[in-house]
ROSE-4610 file (N, C-alpha, C; in Angstrom, 1 decimal, always signed):
// ROSE-4610
residu = [M/M/M/A/A/A/E/E/E/L/L/L/V/V/V/R/R/R/E/E/E/D/D/D/G/G/G/A/A/A/L/L/L/V/V/V/L/L/L/K/K/K/L/L/L/S/S/S/T/T/T/I/I/I/E/E/E/K/K/K/A/A/A/E/E/E/G/G/G/V/V/V/H/H/H/G/G/G/D/D/D/I/I/I/S/S/S/V/V/V/P/P/P/L/L/L/S/S/S/S/S/S/V/V/V/Q/Q/Q/D/D/D/I/I/I/T/T/T/V/V/V/V/V/V/N/N/N/D/D/D/I/I/I/I/I/I/H/H/H/A/A/A/V/V/V/H/H/H/G/G/G/I/I/I/K/K/K/M/M/M/P/P/P/G/G/G/S/S/S/R/R/R/L/L/L/P/P/P/G/G/G/V/V/V/F/F/F/A/A/A/M/M/M/G/G/G/T/T/T/F/F/F/L/L/L/S/S/S/G/G/G/T/T/T/E/E/E/K/K/K/I/I/I/F/F/F/A/A/A/I/I/I/V/V/V/H/H/H/H/H/H/Q/Q/Q/N/N/N/Q/Q/Q/R/R/R/G/G/G/V/V/V/R/R/R/V/V/V/R/R/R/L/L/L/H/H/H/G/G/G/E/E/E/T/T/T/F/F/F/D/D/D/T/T/T/L/L/L/L/L/L/V/V/V/G/G/G/A/A/A/D/D/D/N/N/N/P/P/P/E/E/E/K/K/K/V/V/V/V/V/V/E/E/E/S/S/S/L/L/L/G/G/G/Y/Y/Y]
num = [1/1/1/2/2/2/3/3/3/4/4/4/5/5/5/6/6/6/7/7/7/8/8/8/9/9/9/10/10/10/11/11/11/12/12/12/13/13/13/14/14/14/15/15/15/16/16/16/17/17/17/18/18/18/19/19/19/20/20/20/21/21/21/22/22/22/23/23/23/24/24/24/25/25/25/26/26/26/27/27/27/28/28/28/29/29/29/30/30/30/31/31/31/32/32/32/33/33/33/34/34/34/35/35/35/36/36/36/37/37/37/38/38/38/39/39/39/40/40/40/41/41/41/42/42/42/43/43/43/44/44/44/45/45/45/46/46/46/47/47/47/48/48/48/49/49/49/50/50/50/51/51/51/52/52/52/53/53/53/54/54/54/55/55/55/56/56/56/57/57/57/58/58/58/59/59/59/60/60/60/61/61/61/62/62/62/63/63/63/64/64/64/65/65/65/66/66/66/67/67/67/68/68/68/69/69/69/70/70/70/71/71/71/72/72/72/73/73/73/74/74/74/75/75/75/76/76/76/77/77/77/78/78/78/79/79/79/80/80/80/81/81/81/82/82/82/83/83/83/84/84/84/85/85/85/86/86/86/87/87/87/88/88/88/89/89/89/90/90/90/91/91/91/92/92/92/93/93/93/94/94/94/95/95/95/96/96/96/97/97/97/98/98/98/99/99/99/100/100/100/101/101/101/102/102/102/103/103/103/104/104/104/105/105/105/106/106/106/107/107/107/108/108/108/109/109/109/110/110/110/111/111/111/112/112/112/113/113/113/114/114/114]
x = [-4.2/-3.2/-2.6/-1.3/-0.6/-1.1/-1.0/-1.5/-0.6/-0.2/+0.5/-0.4/-0.4/-1.3/-0.6/-1.1/-0.7/-1.6/-1.0/-1.8/-1.1/-1.7/-1.1/+0.4/+0.8/+2.2/+3.1/+2.5/+3.4/+3.0/+3.9/+3.6/+3.5/+2.4/+2.2/+2.0/+2.7/+2.6/+1.7/+0.5/-0.5/-0.5/-0.3/-0.2/-1.4/-1.8/-2.8/-2.2/-3.1/-2.6/-1.6/-2.0/-1.1/+0.2/+0.2/+1.4/+2.3/+1.7/+2.5/+3.2/+2.5/+3.1/+4.2/+3.9/+4.9/+6.1/+5.9/+7.0/+7.7/+7.1/+7.7/+7.9/+6.8/+6.9/+5.5/+5.3/+4.0/+4.0/+2.9/+2.8/+4.0/+4.4/+5.5/+5.1/+5.5/+5.1/+6.4/+6.5/+7.7/+7.2/+7.9/+7.5/+7.6/+6.7/+6.8/+8.1/+8.7/+10.0/+11.1/+11.0/+12.0/+11.9/+10.8/+10.6/+11.4/+12.3/+13.1/+12.4/+11.8/+11.0/+10.2/+9.2/+8.3/+8.2/+8.5/+8.5/+7.8/+7.4/+6.7/+7.9/+7.7/+8.7/+7.9/+8.3/+7.6/+7.8/+8.9/+9.3/+9.6/+8.6/+8.8/+9.5/+9.2/+9.8/+11.3/+11.7/+13.2/+13.9/+13.1/+13.7/+14.1/+13.5/+13.9/+15.2/+16.2/+17.5/+18.1/+19.1/+19.9/+19.6/+20.1/+20.0/+18.7/+17.9/+16.6/+16.9/+16.4/+16.5/+15.1/+14.5/+13.2/+12.2/+11.5/+10.5/+10.3/+9.6/+9.3/+9.7/+10.2/+10.6/+10.7/+10.2/+10.4/+10.9/+12.2/+12.8/+12.0/+11.7/+11.0/+9.5/+9.0/+7.6/+7.0/+7.5/+7.0/+8.2/+8.0/+9.0/+8.3/+8.4/+7.8/+8.7/+9.2/+10.1/+11.2/+12.3/+13.5/+14.6/+15.3/+16.4/+17.5/+18.7/+19.9/+20.8/+21.1/+21.9/+23.0/+24.2/+25.3/+24.9/+24.9/+24.5/+23.0/+22.3/+20.9/+20.0/+19.0/+18.1/+16.7/+16.1/+14.9/+13.8/+12.6/+11.4/+10.5/+10.2/+9.4/+8.1/+7.0/+5.8/+5.3/+5.7/+5.4/+4.8/+3.5/+2.8/+3.1/+2.8/+3.0/+2.2/+1.1/+0.3/+0.7/+1.6/+2.1/+3.3/+3.1/+4.2/+4.8/+4.0/+4.4/+4.2/+4.8/+4.7/+5.3/+5.6/+6.1/+7.4/+8.3/+9.6/+9.5/+9.7/+9.8/+11.2/+11.9/+13.3/+13.2/+13.8/+13.8/+15.1/+15.1/+16.4/+16.3/+17.3/+17.3/+16.3/+15.8/+14.8/+15.4/+14.7/+15.2/+15.4/+14.5/+14.6/+15.1/+15.9/+16.3/+15.3/+14.7/+13.7/+12.6/+11.4/+10.2/+9.8/+9.6/+9.1/+7.7/+6.7/+5.4/+4.7/+4.2/+3.5/+2.1/+1.7/+0.4/-0.1/-1.5/-2.2/-2.1/-2.1/-2.1/-1.1/+0.2/+1.2/+1.1/+0.7/+0.6/-0.5/-1.5/-2.6/-2.1/-1.3/-0.7/+0.2/+1.1/+2.0/+1.2/+0.2/-0.6/-1.4/-1.9/-2.7/-1.8/-0.5/+0.5/+1.0/+0.7/+1.1/+2.5/+3.0/+4.3/+4.3]
y = [-48.9/-49.7/-49.0/-49.1/-48.4/-49.0/-48.1/-48.5/-47.9/-48.7/-48.2/-48.0/-46.8/-46.6/-45.7/-45.8/-44.9/-43.7/-42.5/-41.3/-40.3/-39.8/-38.7/-38.9/-40.0/-40.3/-40.5/-40.8/-41.0/-42.3/-42.9/-44.0/-43.3/-43.6/-42.9/-44.0/-43.8/-44.7/-43.9/-44.3/-43.6/-44.2/-43.4/-43.9/-43.5/-44.3/-43.9/-42.9/-42.3/-41.3/-41.9/-43.1/-43.8/-44.2/-44.6/-45.0/-43.8/-42.6/-41.4/-41.1/-41.3/-41.1/-42.1/-43.4/-44.4/-44.4/-44.0/-44.0/-42.6/-41.6/-40.3/-39.8/-39.9/-39.5/-39.4/-38.6/-38.5/-39.4/-39.2/-40.0/-39.8/-40.8/-40.6/-40.7/-39.8/-39.8/-39.6/-40.5/-40.5/-40.7/-40.0/-40.2/-41.7/-42.1/-43.5/-43.8/-42.7/-42.9/-43.2/-43.0/-43.4/-44.8/-45.5/-46.9/-47.8/-48.5/-49.5/-50.8/-51.3/-52.5/-52.6/-53.5/-53.8/-55.3/-55.9/-57.3/-57.7/-59.0/-59.6/-60.1/-59.9/-60.4/-61.3/-62.6/-63.5/-63.4/-62.9/-62.7/-61.2/-60.3/-58.9/-58.3/-58.8/-58.3/-58.5/-59.6/-59.9/-59.2/-58.6/-57.8/-56.4/-56.0/-54.7/-54.9/-54.1/-54.2/-52.9/-52.8/-51.6/-50.9/-49.7/-48.9/-48.1/-48.2/-47.4/-46.0/-45.1/-43.7/-43.3/-42.2/-42.0/-43.1/-43.5/-44.6/-45.5/-46.6/-47.6/-48.9/-49.8/-51.1/-52.1/-53.2/-54.4/-55.5/-55.8/-56.7/-58.0/-58.4/-59.6/-59.5/-58.3/-58.2/-57.0/-55.8/-54.7/-53.7/-53.0/-51.9/-50.8/-49.6/-48.4/-47.3/-46.8/-45.7/-45.8/-45.1/-45.0/-45.9/-46.6/-47.5/-47.3/-47.2/-47.0/-48.3/-48.8/-50.0/-49.8/-49.5/-49.1/-47.8/-47.8/-46.6/-46.7/-47.7/-47.9/-47.2/-46.4/-45.8/-46.4/-47.0/-47.8/-47.1/-47.1/-46.7/-47.9/-48.3/-49.5/-49.3/-49.9/-50.0/-51.4/-52.1/-53.6/-53.8/-54.2/-54.5/-55.9/-56.2/-57.6/-58.6/-58.3/-59.3/-59.6/-58.7/-58.9/-59.8/-61.0/-61.9/-61.7/-61.1/-60.9/-59.4/-59.0/-57.6/-57.3/-56.0/-55.6/-54.7/-55.0/-54.2/-53.3/-52.0/-51.1/-50.5/-50.8/-50.2/-48.9/-47.9/-46.5/-46.1/-45.1/-44.5/-43.0/-42.4/-40.9/-40.3/-41.0/-40.4/-40.4/-39.8/-39.8/-41.2/-42.1/-43.5/-44.4/-45.4/-46.3/-47.4/-47.8/-48.9/-48.6/-49.0/-48.9/-50.4/-50.7/-52.1/-51.9/-52.5/-52.3/-53.7/-53.9/-55.2/-55.1/-56.3/-56.4/-57.8/-57.9/-59.2/-60.0/-59.3/-59.9/-59.1/-59.3/-58.5/-58.7/-59.9/-60.1/-59.2/-59.0/-58.1/-56.6/-56.2/-54.9/-54.7/-55.6/-55.5/-55.4/-56.2/-56.2/-54.9/-54.4/-53.1/-51.9/-52.0/-51.0/-51.2/-52.3/-52.5/-53.1/-53.8/-54.4/-55.9]
z = [+23.5/+23.0/+21.7/+21.6/+20.5/+19.2/+18.2/+16.9/+15.8/+14.8/+13.7/+12.5/+11.9/+10.8/+9.7/+8.5/+7.4/+7.4/+7.3/+7.2/+6.4/+5.3/+4.5/+4.2/+3.7/+3.3/+4.4/+5.6/+6.8/+7.5/+8.2/+9.1/+10.5/+11.2/+12.5/+13.6/+14.7/+15.8/+16.8/+17.0/+17.8/+19.2/+20.2/+21.6/+22.4/+23.4/+24.3/+25.3/+26.0/+27.0/+28.0/+28.5/+29.5/+28.8/+27.6/+26.9/+26.7/+26.4/+26.3/+27.6/+28.7/+30.1/+30.4/+30.2/+30.5/+29.6/+28.3/+27.3/+27.3/+28.0/+28.0/+26.6/+25.8/+24.4/+23.8/+22.9/+22.2/+21.0/+20.2/+18.9/+18.1/+17.3/+16.4/+15.0/+14.1/+12.7/+11.9/+10.9/+10.0/+8.6/+7.6/+6.2/+5.8/+5.0/+4.5/+3.8/+3.2/+2.5/+3.4/+4.8/+5.8/+6.2/+5.9/+6.3/+5.5/+6.1/+5.3/+5.2/+6.3/+6.3/+7.6/+7.5/+8.6/+8.7/+9.8/+10.0/+11.3/+11.3/+12.5/+13.3/+14.7/+15.6/+16.6/+16.7/+17.5/+19.0/+19.4/+20.9/+21.1/+21.0/+20.9/+22.2/+23.4/+24.6/+24.6/+24.1/+24.1/+22.9/+22.0/+20.9/+21.4/+22.6/+23.2/+24.0/+23.6/+24.3/+24.4/+25.2/+25.4/+26.7/+26.8/+28.0/+27.9/+29.0/+29.0/+29.2/+28.3/+28.5/+29.1/+28.7/+29.3/+29.0/+30.0/+29.8/+31.0/+30.8/+31.8/+31.3/+32.2/+31.8/+33.0/+32.8/+33.7/+32.8/+32.8/+31.8/+31.7/+30.4/+30.2/+30.4/+30.8/+31.1/+30.2/+30.3/+29.5/+29.2/+28.2/+27.8/+27.1/+27.6/+26.9/+27.0/+25.9/+25.9/+24.9/+25.2/+24.4/+25.0/+24.1/+24.5/+23.5/+24.1/+23.3/+23.3/+22.2/+22.1/+21.1/+21.5/+20.6/+20.0/+18.6/+17.9/+17.5/+17.9/+17.5/+18.6/+18.1/+19.0/+18.7/+19.8/+19.6/+20.4/+19.9/+20.7/+20.7/+22.0/+22.1/+22.9/+22.5/+23.2/+23.2/+24.3/+24.4/+25.8/+25.8/+27.1/+27.5/+28.7/+29.3/+28.5/+28.0/+27.3/+25.8/+25.3/+24.0/+23.9/+23.3/+23.1/+21.7/+20.8/+19.4/+19.1/+18.0/+17.6/+16.3/+16.1/+14.8/+15.0/+14.1/+14.1/+12.8/+13.0/+11.9/+11.9/+10.8/+10.7/+9.9/+10.4/+9.8/+9.3/+8.4/+7.9/+8.0/+8.7/+8.7/+9.6/+10.6/+11.6/+13.0/+13.9/+15.3/+15.8/+15.5/+16.0/+14.8/+15.0/+14.0/+13.9/+15.0/+15.1/+16.0/+15.6/+16.4/+16.7/+18.0/+18.3/+19.0/+18.4/+18.9/+19.1/+20.3/+20.6/+19.8/+19.4/+18.7/+18.8/+19.0/+19.1/+17.8/+16.7/+15.3/+14.5/+14.6/+13.9/+12.4/+11.9/+10.5/+9.9/+10.6/+10.1/+10.1/+11.1/+11.2/+9.9/+9.7/+8.6/+7.2/+7.1/+5.9/+5.7/+6.8/+6.8/+6.4/+6.6/+6.3/+4.9/+4.2/+2.9/+2.7/+3.7/+3.7/+3.7]
């Protein structure tokens, strides 16, 4: 299961091997200075929107990969069992937003110091 962690001045989205295959992407690491905010999202699957680029998606069930919505580029890892999750807004990075499903998103946000 995907995990957001702080490592050496960076925010890292660590993906399992299957998530890397489904999302057609490896782990994502961005400097903490690029993080604008991190918030809890109560309906994470419906926060994923836009045209699916590389990745896997069944609308309303799961979303893994890159999505383009207007000028916004989103990377999402949301499994069918995740009703809630975390939104990370970024500045000056490849992705504008990371959407990550989580069993306890409040704990994730707290562990990242936001």
